[in-house]
N, CA, C and O atoms as CSV, one atom per row, in Angstrom:
chain,resi,resn,atom,element,x,y,z
A,1,MET,N,N,-11.787,-119.435,-19.431
A,1,MET,CA,C,-10.887,-120.507,-19.587
A,1,MET,C,C,-10.200,-120.621,-20.907
A,1,MET,O,O,-10.960,-120.649,-21.875
A,2,GLY,N,N,-8.913,-120.691,-21.149
A,2,GLY,CA,C,-8.213,-120.552,-22.384
A,2,GLY,C,C,-8.252,-121.973,-23.085
A,2,GLY,O,O,-8.623,-122.982,-22.485
A,3,THR,N,N,-7.858,-121.966,-24.337
A,3,THR,CA,C,-7.624,-123.180,-25.136
A,3,THR,C,C,-6.345,-124.018,-24.531
A,3,THR,O,O,-5.273,-123.504,-24.214
A,4,TRP,N,N,-6.662,-125.356,-24.440
A,4,TRP,CA,C,-5.447,-126.070,-24.054
A,4,TRP,C,C,-4.825,-126.738,-25.179
A,4,TRP,O,O,-5.512,-127.387,-25.968
A,5,HIS,N,N,-3.611,-126.625,-25.301
A,5,HIS,CA,C,-2.882,-127.311,-26.398
A,5,HIS,C,C,-2.097,-128.463,-25.825
A,5,HIS,O,O,-1.540,-128.408,-24.729
A,6,VAL,N,N,-2.084,-129.491,-26.613
A,6,VAL,CA,C,-1.352,-130.727,-26.112
A,6,VAL,C,C,0.187,-130.641,-26.252
A,6,VAL,O,O,0.664,-129.932,-27.138
A,7,ALA,N,N,0.830,-131.206,-25.567
A,7,ALA,CA,C,2.303,-131.272,-25.660
A,7,ALA,C,C,2.771,-131.891,-26.842
A,7,ALA,O,O,2.080,-132.685,-27.481
A,8,GLN,N,N,4.047,-131.520,-27.193
A,8,GLN,CA,C,4.685,-131.996,-28.446
A,8,GLN,C,C,4.844,-133.580,-28.171
A,8,GLN,O,O,5.040,-134.001,-27.031
A,9,ARG,N,N,4.751,-134.387,-29.242
A,9,ARG,CA,C,5.139,-135.876,-29.165
A,9,ARG,C,C,6.694,-135.891,-29.172
A,9,ARG,O,O,7.298,-135.060,-29.849
A,10,PHE,N,N,7.349,-136.816,-28.432
A,10,PHE,CA,C,8.619,-136.879,-28.468
A,10,PHE,C,C,8.923,-138.386,-28.923
A,10,PHE,O,O,8.213,-139.360,-28.673
A,11,GLU,N,N,10.081,-138.375,-29.616
A,11,GLU,CA,C,10.607,-139.769,-30.204
A,11,GLU,C,C,11.762,-140.120,-29.283
A,11,GLU,O,O,12.427,-139.269,-28.693
A,12,TRP,N,N,11.965,-141.482,-29.194
A,12,TRP,CA,C,13.205,-141.997,-28.640
A,12,TRP,C,C,14.483,-141.714,-29.431
A,12,TRP,O,O,14.552,-141.810,-30.657
A,13,SER,N,N,15.451,-141.369,-28.657
A,13,SER,CA,C,16.858,-140.978,-29.152
A,13,SER,C,C,17.940,-141.496,-28.150
A,13,SER,O,O,17.717,-141.752,-26.967
A,14,GLU,N,N,19.055,-141.606,-28.739
A,14,GLU,CA,C,20.122,-142.106,-27.777
A,14,GLU,C,C,20.325,-141.332,-26.560
A,14,GLU,O,O,20.794,-141.795,-25.520
A,15,GLU,N,N,19.928,-140.067,-26.752
A,15,GLU,CA,C,20.215,-139.232,-25.484
A,15,GLU,C,C,19.290,-139.593,-24.301
A,15,GLU,O,O,19.544,-139.136,-23.187
A,16,ALA,N,N,18.266,-140.367,-24.497
A,16,ALA,CA,C,17.336,-140.851,-23.664
A,16,ALA,C,C,17.860,-142.128,-23.033
A,16,ALA,O,O,17.300,-142.505,-22.004
A,17,SER,N,N,18.801,-142.795,-23.493
A,17,SER,CA,C,19.281,-144.149,-23.154
A,17,SER,C,C,19.954,-144.038,-21.812
A,17,SER,O,O,20.835,-143.198,-21.630
A,18,VAL,N,N,19.524,-144.942,-20.782
A,18,VAL,CA,C,20.107,-145.136,-19.512
A,18,VAL,C,C,21.249,-146.196,-19.447
A,18,VAL,O,O,21.872,-146.416,-18.408
A,19,GLY,N,N,21.481,-146.837,-20.624
A,19,GLY,CA,C,22.577,-147.795,-20.668
A,19,GLY,C,C,22.186,-149.215,-19.940
A,19,GLY,O,O,23.021,-150.093,-19.721
A,20,ILE,N,N,20.809,-149.312,-19.600
A,20,ILE,CA,C,20.415,-150.555,-18.999
A,20,ILE,C,C,19.289,-151.124,-19.943
A,20,ILE,O,O,18.178,-150.600,-19.851
A,21,PRO,N,N,19.451,-152.000,-20.711
A,21,PRO,CA,C,18.485,-152.575,-21.811
A,21,PRO,C,C,17.184,-152.788,-21.372
A,21,PRO,O,O,16.247,-152.608,-22.150
A,22,VAL,N,N,17.006,-153.145,-20.237
A,22,VAL,CA,C,15.538,-153.523,-19.934
A,22,VAL,C,C,14.795,-152.144,-19.603
A,22,VAL,O,O,13.600,-152.047,-19.885
A,23,LEU,N,N,15.427,-151.158,-19.056
A,23,LEU,CA,C,14.795,-149.919,-18.771
A,23,LEU,C,C,14.677,-149.078,-20.083
A,23,LEU,O,O,13.693,-148.376,-20.318
A,24,ASP,N,N,15.727,-149.195,-20.906
A,24,ASP,CA,C,15.623,-148.526,-22.297
A,24,ASP,C,C,14.534,-149.090,-23.016
A,24,ASP,O,O,13.809,-148.289,-23.607
A,25,ALA,N,N,14.257,-150.343,-23.093
A,25,ALA,CA,C,13.267,-150.927,-23.831
A,25,ALA,C,C,11.785,-150.462,-23.202
A,25,ALA,O,O,10.818,-150.300,-23.946
A,26,GLN,N,N,11.709,-150.268,-21.770
A,26,GLN,CA,C,10.487,-149.780,-21.074
A,26,GLN,C,C,10.250,-148.330,-21.467
A,26,GLN,O,O,9.134,-147.920,-21.789
A,27,HIS,N,N,11.298,-147.597,-21.430
A,27,HIS,CA,C,11.286,-146.126,-21.898
A,27,HIS,C,C,10.650,-146.007,-23.269
A,27,HIS,O,O,9.742,-145.211,-23.507
A,28,LYS,N,N,11.233,-146.936,-24.264
A,28,LYS,CA,C,10.804,-146.843,-25.600
A,28,LYS,C,C,9.342,-147.077,-25.746
A,28,LYS,O,O,8.632,-146.428,-26.515
A,29,ARG,N,N,8.903,-148.092,-24.925
A,29,ARG,CA,C,7.444,-148.433,-25.041
A,29,ARG,C,C,6.520,-147.300,-24.381
A,29,ARG,O,O,5.396,-147.001,-24.785
A,30,LEU,N,N,7.164,-146.746,-23.340
A,30,LEU,CA,C,6.363,-145.479,-22.843
A,30,LEU,C,C,6.103,-144.412,-23.792
A,30,LEU,O,O,5.028,-143.821,-23.898
A,31,PHE,N,N,7.227,-144.187,-24.527
A,31,PHE,CA,C,7.204,-143.107,-25.644
A,31,PHE,C,C,6.134,-143.414,-26.570
A,31,PHE,O,O,5.356,-142.537,-26.945
A,32,GLU,N,N,6.049,-144.742,-26.998
A,32,GLU,CA,C,5.055,-145.236,-28.002
A,32,GLU,C,C,3.615,-144.991,-27.469
A,32,GLU,O,O,2.737,-144.496,-28.176
A,33,LEU,N,N,3.421,-145.384,-26.123
A,33,LEU,CA,C,2.100,-145.218,-25.439
A,33,LEU,C,C,1.679,-143.711,-25.328
A,33,LEU,O,O,0.576,-143.307,-25.695
A,34,LEU,N,N,2.615,-142.952,-24.812
A,34,LEU,CA,C,2.340,-141.522,-24.732
A,34,LEU,C,C,2.075,-140.891,-26.041
A,34,LEU,O,O,1.216,-140.014,-26.141
A,35,GLY,N,N,2.837,-141.333,-27.143
A,35,GLY,CA,C,2.505,-140.789,-28.441
A,35,GLY,C,C,1.196,-141.023,-28.990
A,35,GLY,O,O,0.692,-140.244,-29.799
A,36,LYS,N,N,0.552,-142.200,-28.529
A,36,LYS,CA,C,-0.669,-142.532,-28.979
A,36,LYS,C,C,-1.694,-141.497,-28.252
A,36,LYS,O,O,-2.606,-140.934,-28.857
A,37,VAL,N,N,-1.428,-141.337,-26.936
A,37,VAL,CA,C,-2.254,-140.328,-26.137
A,37,VAL,C,C,-2.201,-139.078,-26.831
A,37,VAL,O,O,-3.261,-138.587,-27.219
A,38,ILE,N,N,-1.017,-138.442,-27.060
A,38,ILE,CA,C,-0.891,-137.173,-27.594
A,38,ILE,C,C,-1.632,-137.067,-28.936
A,38,ILE,O,O,-2.410,-136.138,-29.152
A,39,GLU,N,N,-1.381,-138.026,-29.827
A,39,GLU,CA,C,-2.179,-137.998,-31.068
A,39,GLU,C,C,-3.645,-137.686,-30.931
A,39,GLU,O,O,-4.222,-136.832,-31.604
A,40,CYS,N,N,-4.244,-138.496,-29.946
A,40,CYS,CA,C,-5.579,-138.499,-29.756
A,40,CYS,C,C,-6.047,-137.174,-29.188
A,40,CYS,O,O,-7.222,-136.837,-29.330
A,41,CYS,N,N,-5.158,-136.398,-28.538
A,41,CYS,CA,C,-5.509,-135.122,-27.943
A,41,CYS,C,C,-5.151,-133.993,-28.822
A,41,CYS,O,O,-5.328,-132.851,-28.399
A,42,ALA,N,N,-4.648,-134.197,-30.048
A,42,ALA,CA,C,-4.405,-133.145,-30.943
A,42,ALA,C,C,-5.559,-132.448,-31.529
A,42,ALA,O,O,-6.618,-133.042,-31.733
A,43,PRO,N,N,-5.393,-131.256,-31.794
A,43,PRO,CA,C,-6.661,-130.465,-32.401
A,43,PRO,C,C,-7.297,-131.141,-33.472
A,43,PRO,O,O,-6.705,-131.496,-34.491
A,44,GLY,N,N,-8.651,-131.341,-33.217
A,44,GLY,CA,C,-9.393,-132.020,-34.204
A,44,GLY,C,C,-9.563,-133.494,-34.003
A,44,GLY,O,O,-10.440,-134.146,-34.569
A,45,ALA,N,N,-8.665,-133.997,-33.154
A,45,ALA,CA,C,-8.874,-135.456,-32.798
A,45,ALA,C,C,-9.961,-135.653,-31.769
A,45,ALA,O,O,-10.413,-134.703,-31.130
A,46,ALA,N,N,-10.368,-136.873,-31.617
A,46,ALA,CA,C,-11.603,-137.208,-30.743
A,46,ALA,C,C,-11.165,-137.140,-29.232
A,46,ALA,O,O,-12.031,-137.107,-28.357
A,47,GLY,N,N,-9.816,-137.118,-28.920
A,47,GLY,CA,C,-9.534,-136.971,-27.472
A,47,GLY,C,C,-9.079,-138.563,-27.070
A,47,GLY,O,O,-9.526,-139.551,-27.651
A,48,ALA,N,N,-8.162,-138.598,-26.028
A,48,ALA,CA,C,-7.753,-139.835,-25.649
A,48,ALA,C,C,-8.759,-140.543,-25.082
A,48,ALA,O,O,-9.551,-139.879,-24.413
A,49,SER,N,N,-8.971,-141.869,-25.176
A,49,SER,CA,C,-9.926,-142.592,-24.572
A,49,SER,C,C,-9.415,-143.112,-23.234
A,49,SER,O,O,-8.212,-143.207,-22.990
A,50,MET,N,N,-10.419,-143.459,-22.345
A,50,MET,CA,C,-9.917,-143.935,-21.050
A,50,MET,C,C,-9.272,-145.136,-21.213
A,50,MET,O,O,-8.618,-145.539,-20.251
A,51,GLU,N,N,-9.308,-145.834,-22.266
A,51,GLU,CA,C,-8.643,-147.222,-22.389
A,51,GLU,C,C,-7.101,-146.850,-22.669
A,51,GLU,O,O,-6.179,-147.395,-22.064
A,52,GLN,N,N,-6.922,-145.843,-23.674
A,52,GLN,CA,C,-5.451,-145.582,-23.800
A,52,GLN,C,C,-4.776,-144.881,-22.657
A,52,GLN,O,O,-3.595,-145.116,-22.400
A,53,LEU,N,N,-5.501,-144.015,-21.956
A,53,LEU,CA,C,-4.882,-143.432,-20.643
A,53,LEU,C,C,-4.607,-144.483,-19.725
A,53,LEU,O,O,-3.497,-144.550,-19.196
A,54,ALA,N,N,-5.560,-145.367,-19.465
A,54,ALA,CA,C,-5.325,-146.570,-18.505
A,54,ALA,C,C,-4.275,-147.377,-18.995
A,54,ALA,O,O,-3.495,-147.783,-18.134
A,55,GLU,N,N,-4.048,-147.727,-20.225
A,55,GLU,CA,C,-2.939,-148.525,-20.711
A,55,GLU,C,C,-1.618,-147.833,-20.330
A,55,GLU,O,O,-0.715,-148.493,-19.816
A,56,ALA,N,N,-1.488,-146.507,-20.575
A,56,ALA,CA,C,-0.229,-145.748,-20.438
A,56,ALA,C,C,-0.047,-145.705,-19.030
A,56,ALA,O,O,1.109,-145.757,-18.610
A,57,LYS,N,N,-1.042,-145.616,-18.189
A,57,LYS,CA,C,-0.966,-145.319,-16.697
A,57,LYS,C,C,-0.370,-146.738,-16.169
A,57,LYS,O,O,0.660,-146.780,-15.496
A,58,ALA,N,N,-1.031,-147.774,-16.495
A,58,ALA,CA,C,-0.726,-149.097,-16.092
A,58,ALA,C,C,0.791,-149.438,-16.402
A,58,ALA,O,O,1.552,-149.925,-15.566
A,59,TYR,N,N,1.104,-149.153,-17.585
A,59,TYR,CA,C,2.542,-149.575,-18.065
A,59,TYR,C,C,3.496,-148.561,-17.166
A,59,TYR,O,O,4.533,-148.973,-16.647
A,60,ALA,N,N,3.110,-147.401,-17.054
A,60,ALA,CA,C,3.989,-146.355,-16.424
A,60,ALA,C,C,4.137,-147.005,-14.870
A,60,ALA,O,O,5.260,-147.167,-14.393
A,61,ASP,N,N,3.149,-147.296,-14.261
A,61,ASP,CA,C,3.147,-147.744,-12.933
A,61,ASP,C,C,4.197,-149.036,-12.814
A,61,ASP,O,O,5.026,-149.175,-11.915
A,62,GLU,N,N,3.994,-149.852,-13.811
A,62,GLU,CA,C,4.816,-151.215,-13.795
A,62,GLU,C,C,6.200,-150.795,-13.954
A,62,GLU,O,O,7.047,-151.324,-13.234
A,63,HIS,N,N,6.558,-149.862,-14.852
A,63,HIS,CA,C,7.893,-149.464,-15.149
A,63,HIS,C,C,8.529,-148.755,-13.939
A,63,HIS,O,O,9.653,-149.107,-13.582
A,64,LEU,N,N,7.922,-147.849,-13.337
A,64,LEU,CA,C,8.360,-147.289,-12.148
A,64,LEU,C,C,8.650,-148.186,-11.041
A,64,LEU,O,O,9.598,-147.955,-10.290
A,65,ALA,N,N,7.859,-149.237,-10.886
A,65,ALA,CA,C,8.128,-150.196,-9.752
A,65,ALA,C,C,9.453,-150.998,-10.119
A,65,ALA,O,O,10.345,-151.184,-9.292
A,66,GLN,N,N,9.500,-151.427,-11.342
A,66,GLN,CA,C,10.701,-152.116,-11.711
A,66,GLN,C,C,11.919,-151.400,-11.746
A,66,GLN,O,O,12.975,-151.960,-11.451
A,67,GLU,N,N,11.858,-150.003,-12.139
A,67,GLU,CA,C,13.084,-149.209,-12.087
A,67,GLU,C,C,13.401,-148.964,-10.628
A,67,GLU,O,O,14.588,-149.017,-10.305
A,68,GLU,N,N,12.485,-148.701,-9.699
A,68,GLU,CA,C,12.701,-148.628,-8.251
A,68,GLU,C,C,13.509,-149.865,-7.671
A,68,GLU,O,O,14.493,-149.763,-6.939
A,69,LEU,N,N,12.967,-150.987,-8.089
A,69,LEU,CA,C,13.560,-152.309,-7.613
A,69,LEU,C,C,15.108,-152.399,-8.073
A,69,LEU,O,O,16.024,-152.656,-7.292
A,70,LEU,N,N,15.264,-152.155,-9.420
A,70,LEU,CA,C,16.585,-152.096,-9.932
A,70,LEU,C,C,17.568,-151.262,-9.227
A,70,LEU,O,O,18.629,-151.693,-8.777
A,71,LEU,N,N,17.156,-150.029,-9.153
A,71,LEU,CA,C,17.906,-148.942,-8.454
A,71,LEU,C,C,18.264,-149.383,-6.885
A,71,LEU,O,O,19.370,-149.162,-6.391
A,72,ARG,N,N,17.305,-149.958,-6.260
A,72,ARG,CA,C,17.585,-150.413,-4.874
A,72,ARG,C,C,18.566,-151.492,-4.808
A,72,ARG,O,O,19.491,-151.472,-3.997
A,73,VAL,N,N,18.375,-152.451,-5.666
A,73,VAL,CA,C,19.307,-153.644,-5.650
A,73,VAL,C,C,20.522,-153.400,-6.071
A,73,VAL,O,O,21.434,-154.050,-5.561
A,74,ARG,N,N,20.810,-152.464,-7.040
A,74,ARG,CA,C,22.140,-151.925,-7.431
A,74,ARG,C,C,22.807,-150.959,-6.628
A,74,ARG,O,O,23.901,-150.475,-6.919
A,75,GLY,N,N,22.046,-150.644,-5.471
A,75,GLY,CA,C,22.700,-149.616,-4.708
A,75,GLY,C,C,22.717,-148.241,-5.013
A,75,GLY,O,O,23.552,-147.533,-4.450
A,76,TYR,N,N,21.919,-147.753,-5.822
A,76,TYR,CA,C,21.985,-146.311,-6.361
A,76,TYR,C,C,21.847,-145.525,-5.098
A,76,TYR,O,O,20.904,-145.771,-4.346
A,77,PRO,N,N,22.852,-144.453,-4.770
A,77,PRO,CA,C,22.843,-143.780,-3.497
A,77,PRO,C,C,21.823,-142.655,-3.421
A,77,PRO,O,O,21.581,-142.188,-2.308
A,78,GLU,N,N,21.132,-142.120,-4.607
A,78,GLU,CA,C,20.149,-141.294,-4.609
A,78,GLU,C,C,18.745,-141.937,-4.787
A,78,GLU,O,O,17.801,-141.326,-5.286
A,79,TYR,N,N,18.684,-143.173,-4.354
A,79,TYR,CA,C,17.386,-143.993,-4.502
A,79,TYR,C,C,16.312,-143.163,-3.994
A,79,TYR,O,O,15.398,-142.831,-4.749
A,80,ALA,N,N,16.341,-142.790,-2.753
A,80,ALA,CA,C,15.177,-142.199,-2.012
A,80,ALA,C,C,14.792,-140.902,-2.775
A,80,ALA,O,O,13.599,-140.616,-2.870
A,81,GLU,N,N,15.582,-140.239,-3.231
A,81,GLU,CA,C,15.107,-138.868,-4.026
A,81,GLU,C,C,14.451,-139.286,-5.192
A,81,GLU,O,O,13.372,-138.784,-5.505
A,82,HIS,N,N,15.078,-140.295,-5.977
A,82,HIS,CA,C,14.344,-140.753,-7.323
A,82,HIS,C,C,12.987,-141.281,-6.978
A,82,HIS,O,O,12.014,-140.955,-7.658
A,83,LYS,N,N,12.873,-142.144,-5.872
A,83,LYS,CA,C,11.561,-142.773,-5.637
A,83,LYS,C,C,10.547,-141.510,-5.304
A,83,LYS,O,O,9.405,-141.461,-5.760
A,84,ALA,N,N,11.049,-140.613,-4.549
A,84,ALA,CA,C,10.191,-139.462,-4.201
A,84,ALA,C,C,9.626,-138.716,-5.413
A,84,ALA,O,O,8.524,-138.172,-5.359
A,85,GLU,N,N,10.438,-138.697,-6.567
A,85,GLU,CA,C,9.865,-138.078,-7.921
A,85,GLU,C,C,8.835,-139.064,-8.272
A,85,GLU,O,O,7.706,-138.675,-8.573
A,86,HIS,N,N,9.130,-140.269,-8.258
A,86,HIS,CA,C,8.127,-141.274,-8.714
A,86,HIS,C,C,6.739,-141.089,-8.005
A,86,HIS,O,O,5.651,-141.011,-8.576
A,87,ASP,N,N,6.977,-141.033,-6.649
A,87,ASP,CA,C,5.691,-140.948,-5.779
A,87,ASP,C,C,4.972,-139.647,-6.157
A,87,ASP,O,O,3.749,-139.691,-6.288
A,88,ALA,N,N,5.656,-138.444,-6.351
A,88,ALA,CA,C,4.975,-137.267,-6.627
A,88,ALA,C,C,4.331,-137.377,-7.897
A,88,ALA,O,O,3.243,-136.811,-8.008
A,89,TYR,N,N,4.859,-138.083,-9.008
A,89,TYR,CA,C,4.140,-138.445,-10.181
A,89,TYR,C,C,2.941,-139.029,-9.975
A,89,TYR,O,O,1.883,-138.577,-10.413
A,90,ARG,N,N,3.073,-140.209,-9.201
A,90,ARG,CA,C,1.840,-140.957,-8.935
A,90,ARG,C,C,0.719,-140.102,-8.310
A,90,ARG,O,O,-0.443,-140.291,-8.670
A,91,GLU,N,N,1.022,-139.169,-7.387
A,91,GLU,CA,C,0.035,-138.494,-6.709
A,91,GLU,C,C,-0.648,-137.532,-7.664
A,91,GLU,O,O,-1.873,-137.434,-7.740
A,92,LYS,N,N,0.290,-136.766,-8.455
A,92,LYS,CA,C,-0.349,-135.891,-9.479
A,92,LYS,C,C,-1.084,-136.508,-10.474
A,92,LYS,O,O,-2.055,-135.880,-10.896
A,93,ALA,N,N,-0.813,-137.729,-11.005
A,93,ALA,CA,C,-1.522,-138.479,-11.981
A,93,ALA,C,C,-2.773,-138.924,-11.289
A,93,ALA,O,O,-3.777,-138.927,-12.001
A,94,ALA,N,N,-2.909,-139.288,-10.088
A,94,ALA,CA,C,-4.071,-139.753,-9.467
A,94,ALA,C,C,-5.018,-138.548,-9.212
A,94,ALA,O,O,-6.231,-138.699,-9.360
A,95,ALA,N,N,-4.486,-137.342,-8.827
A,95,ALA,CA,C,-5.292,-136.267,-8.709
A,95,ALA,C,C,-5.897,-135.848,-10.044
A,95,ALA,O,O,-7.043,-135.396,-10.054
A,96,LEU,N,N,-5.205,-135.968,-11.161
A,96,LEU,CA,C,-5.721,-135.593,-12.392
A,96,LEU,C,C,-6.768,-136.591,-12.813
A,96,LEU,O,O,-7.787,-136.202,-13.385
A,97,GLN,N,N,-6.573,-137.765,-12.572
A,97,GLN,CA,C,-7.520,-138.821,-13.001
A,97,GLN,C,C,-8.834,-138.514,-12.130
A,97,GLN,O,O,-9.906,-138.744,-12.689
A,98,ALA,N,N,-8.857,-138.078,-10.976
A,98,ALA,CA,C,-9.939,-137.837,-10.241
A,98,ALA,C,C,-10.875,-136.648,-10.968
A,98,ALA,O,O,-12.044,-136.482,-10.619
A,99,GLN,N,N,-10.303,-135.915,-11.913
A,99,GLN,CA,C,-10.992,-134.815,-12.567
A,99,GLN,C,C,-11.493,-135.429,-13.940
A,99,GLN,O,O,-11.787,-134.646,-14.843
A,100,ALA,N,N,-11.596,-136.702,-14.121
A,100,ALA,CA,C,-11.937,-137.371,-15.350
A,100,ALA,C,C,-13.181,-136.641,-15.997
A,100,ALA,O,O,-13.202,-136.498,-17.220
A,101,GLY,N,N,-14.074,-136.238,-15.321
A,101,GLY,CA,C,-15.285,-135.681,-16.054
A,101,GLY,C,C,-15.096,-134.347,-16.651
A,101,GLY,O,O,-15.950,-133.906,-17.421
A,102,ARG,N,N,-13.971,-133.627,-16.336
A,102,ARG,CA,C,-13.753,-132.223,-16.997
A,102,ARG,C,C,-13.618,-132.476,-18.532
A,102,ARG,O,O,-13.135,-133.496,-19.023
A,103,ARG,N,N,-14.101,-131.424,-19.211
A,103,ARG,CA,C,-13.933,-131.436,-20.665
A,103,ARG,C,C,-12.494,-131.480,-21.156
A,103,ARG,O,O,-12.191,-132.098,-22.176
A,104,ASP,N,N,-11.650,-130.846,-20.448
A,104,ASP,CA,C,-10.254,-130.745,-20.853
A,104,ASP,C,C,-9.349,-131.703,-20.156
A,104,ASP,O,O,-8.134,-131.506,-20.162
A,105,PHE,N,N,-9.916,-132.799,-19.516
A,105,PHE,CA,C,-9.174,-133.837,-18.940
A,105,PHE,C,C,-8.150,-134.414,-19.705
A,105,PHE,O,O,-6.969,-134.306,-19.374
A,106,SER,N,N,-8.541,-135.055,-20.764
A,106,SER,CA,C,-7.515,-135.844,-21.482
A,106,SER,C,C,-6.331,-134.970,-21.799
A,106,SER,O,O,-5.199,-135.387,-21.554
A,107,VAL,N,N,-6.534,-133.730,-22.354
A,107,VAL,CA,C,-5.464,-132.871,-22.822
A,107,VAL,C,C,-4.629,-132.475,-21.598
A,107,VAL,O,O,-3.402,-132.526,-21.685
A,108,ARG,N,N,-5.228,-132.080,-20.450
A,108,ARG,CA,C,-4.501,-131.794,-19.159
A,108,ARG,C,C,-3.575,-132.960,-18.699
A,108,ARG,O,O,-2.412,-132.797,-18.330
A,109,LEU,N,N,-4.258,-134.218,-18.767
A,109,LEU,CA,C,-3.522,-135.458,-18.373
A,109,LEU,C,C,-2.314,-135.684,-19.298
A,109,LEU,O,O,-1.184,-135.922,-18.872
A,110,ALA,N,N,-2.670,-135.583,-20.708
A,110,ALA,CA,C,-1.587,-135.901,-21.604
A,110,ALA,C,C,-0.385,-134.849,-21.575
A,110,ALA,O,O,0.771,-135.208,-21.795
A,111,ASN,N,N,-0.712,-133.608,-21.307
A,111,ASN,CA,C,0.278,-132.580,-21.060
A,111,ASN,C,C,1.238,-132.988,-19.874
A,111,ASN,O,O,2.466,-132.970,-19.956
A,112,PHE,N,N,0.552,-133.338,-18.821
A,112,PHE,CA,C,1.331,-133.479,-17.603
A,112,PHE,C,C,2.165,-134.803,-17.816
A,112,PHE,O,O,3.367,-134.768,-17.555
A,113,ILE,N,N,1.631,-135.885,-18.243
A,113,ILE,CA,C,2.450,-137.019,-18.422
A,113,ILE,C,C,3.638,-136.947,-19.392
A,113,ILE,O,O,4.708,-137.513,-19.165
A,114,THR,N,N,3.383,-136.217,-20.483
A,114,THR,CA,C,4.284,-136.015,-21.446
A,114,THR,C,C,5.481,-135.182,-21.009
A,114,THR,O,O,6.635,-135.514,-21.281
A,115,GLU,N,N,5.184,-134.151,-20.361
A,115,GLU,CA,C,6.128,-133.266,-19.932
A,115,GLU,C,C,7.007,-133.923,-18.697
A,115,GLU,O,O,8.210,-133.731,-18.521
A,116,TRP,N,N,6.255,-134.634,-17.988
A,116,TRP,CA,C,6.921,-135.304,-16.717
A,116,TRP,C,C,7.889,-136.338,-17.122
A,116,TRP,O,O,9.036,-136.403,-16.680
A,117,TRP,N,N,7.356,-137.169,-18.011
A,117,TRP,CA,C,8.277,-138.218,-18.527
A,117,TRP,C,C,9.440,-137.683,-19.376
A,117,TRP,O,O,10.552,-138.207,-19.325
A,118,ARG,N,N,9.160,-136.639,-20.149
A,118,ARG,CA,C,10.283,-136.152,-20.889
A,118,ARG,C,C,11.393,-135.688,-19.992
A,118,ARG,O,O,12.548,-136.029,-20.244
A,119,PHE,N,N,11.092,-134.882,-18.894
A,119,PHE,CA,C,11.919,-134.415,-18.052
A,119,PHE,C,C,12.636,-135.606,-17.103
A,119,PHE,O,O,13.829,-135.586,-16.800
A,120,HIS,N,N,11.857,-136.454,-16.768
A,120,HIS,CA,C,12.271,-137.580,-15.872
A,120,HIS,C,C,13.302,-138.340,-16.589
A,120,HIS,O,O,14.375,-138.536,-16.020
A,121,ILE,N,N,13.089,-138.813,-17.830
A,121,ILE,CA,C,13.939,-139.598,-18.571
A,121,ILE,C,C,15.183,-138.813,-19.013
A,121,ILE,O,O,16.305,-139.308,-18.904
A,122,LEU,N,N,14.992,-137.684,-19.474
A,122,LEU,CA,C,16.105,-136.873,-19.958
A,122,LEU,C,C,17.062,-136.297,-18.878
A,122,LEU,O,O,18.242,-136.044,-19.123
A,123,VAL,N,N,16.488,-136.108,-17.689
A,123,VAL,CA,C,17.268,-135.487,-16.664
A,123,VAL,C,C,17.409,-136.382,-15.518
A,123,VAL,O,O,18.515,-136.867,-15.276
A,124,SER,N,N,16.349,-136.660,-14.756
A,124,SER,CA,C,16.593,-137.533,-13.508
A,124,SER,C,C,17.168,-138.920,-13.806
A,124,SER,O,O,18.072,-139.408,-13.128
A,125,ASP,N,N,16.601,-139.529,-14.851
A,125,ASP,CA,C,17.213,-141.007,-15.110
A,125,ASP,C,C,18.573,-140.930,-15.603
A,125,ASP,O,O,19.338,-141.889,-15.502
A,126,GLN,N,N,18.889,-139.892,-16.103
A,126,GLN,CA,C,20.289,-139.624,-16.682
A,126,GLN,C,C,21.293,-139.593,-15.493
A,126,GLN,O,O,22.470,-139.905,-15.674
A,127,ARG,N,N,20.845,-139.235,-14.344
A,127,ARG,CA,C,21.702,-139.174,-13.144
A,127,ARG,C,C,22.049,-140.482,-12.699
A,127,ARG,O,O,23.211,-140.703,-12.357
A,128,TYR,N,N,21.121,-141.440,-12.661
A,128,TYR,CA,C,21.514,-142.898,-12.267
A,128,TYR,C,C,22.280,-143.470,-13.502
A,128,TYR,O,O,23.170,-144.303,-13.333
A,129,ALA,N,N,21.967,-143.067,-14.622
A,129,ALA,CA,C,22.656,-143.662,-15.729
A,129,ALA,C,C,24.156,-143.285,-15.696
A,129,ALA,O,O,24.973,-144.174,-15.938
A,130,LYS,N,N,24.580,-142.022,-15.413
A,130,LYS,CA,C,25.913,-141.537,-15.126
A,130,LYS,C,C,26.526,-142.354,-13.912
A,130,LYS,O,O,27.687,-142.761,-13.933
A,131,PHE,N,N,25.753,-142.538,-12.972
A,131,PHE,CA,C,26.497,-143.026,-11.760
A,131,PHE,C,C,26.812,-144.556,-12.024
A,131,PHE,O,O,27.811,-145.074,-11.525
A,132,PHE,N,N,25.985,-145.221,-12.775
A,132,PHE,CA,C,26.084,-146.699,-13.035
A,132,PHE,C,C,27.461,-146.836,-14.196
A,132,PHE,O,O,28.355,-147.680,-14.128
A,133,ARG,N,N,27.330,-145.849,-15.148
A,133,ARG,CA,C,28.462,-145.785,-15.983
A,133,ARG,C,C,29.817,-145.656,-15.455
A,133,ARG,O,O,30.783,-146.306,-15.855
A,134,ALA,N,N,29.827,-144.699,-14.452
A,134,ALA,CA,C,31.061,-144.471,-13.810
A,134,ALA,C,C,31.644,-145.502,-12.922
A,134,ALA,O,O,32.848,-145.717,-12.782
A,135,LYS,N,N,30.496,-146.228,-12.231
A,135,LYS,CA,C,30.632,-147.280,-11.444
A,135,LYS,C,C,31.280,-148.489,-12.228
A,135,LYS,O,O,32.137,-149.197,-11.701
A,136,GLU,N,N,30.833,-148.683,-13.491
A,136,GLU,CA,C,31.325,-149.690,-14.376
A,136,GLU,C,C,32.543,-149.362,-15.145
A,136,GLU,O,O,33.116,-150.165,-15.882
A,137,GLY,N,N,32.951,-147.999,-14.912
A,137,GLY,CA,C,34.256,-147.682,-15.633
A,137,GLY,C,C,34.158,-147.344,-17.119
A,137,GLY,O,O,35.128,-147.375,-17.877
A,138,ARG,N,N,32.671,-146.955,-17.548
A,138,ARG,CA,C,32.554,-146.697,-19.021
A,138,ARG,C,C,32.334,-145.250,-19.150
A,138,ARG,O,O,32.199,-144.742,-20.263
């Protein structure tokens, strides 16, 4: 079994903005929470606590539910596909959490959630941002 390295921390930038203030604020908070998890999983650190992981997971779950509601209410045509991505995330996160006893658990979970959120916000969420901007004529 090789050594696990934790994913790079990522910072908020305008390229991550979806143009919807409430969702941008939630994404910024997610970046903060994930940053704390990553710091705790860095080489030489004690590892992320179950409390930190639980806080990040709870906030992520709340955000995903609110984002889904907003996309549904605003009539996003790719809503089903977007929700399917969220559901796949929930399933994978739950499967990883079931491995909480593993020595490399916190690093594996930190890597997954960090890479997933980076891709999701910078790629998938940008699709709905582009749709809404075009709809509003911006």
